[in-house]
C-alpha positions, 0 to 999 in steps of 0.5 A, a space after each residue: 499499500 504503501 508503494 500506491 501510495 507513494 506514487 499517488 503523491 508523487 502524480 500530486 507533487 509533479 516535479 517536486 516528488 523527488 522529496 519523498 524518496 526522503 519519507 517515513 511510512 507514517 511521514 508519507 501517511 501523514 503528508 496524504 492526509 494533510 493533503 487531502 483535508 486540504 483539498 477538502 476544505 478548498 472545495 468547500 470553499 470554491 463552494 461555497 464561493 461558487 454560490 454566492 456569487 451564483 446569489 449576484 444572479 436574478 433568480 430567473 437565470 440562476 437555474 440556467 447558470 448553474 448548469 453551465 458552470 457545473 459542466 
């Protein structure tokens, strides 16, 4: 599993992934958990901001705009 985790993190980090070879398995797990948590928080913030922006659009257009933006 740790090989899979290392490969996943290398995909996420791209060019900076060389540093992963220096980390132990517990450190890799901590890094993975931190990155997953950060992605969840960012997705939540993006959704909240999107909803707030959508409220600025007239009611009759919201559904159409939401449909376009969501695709």
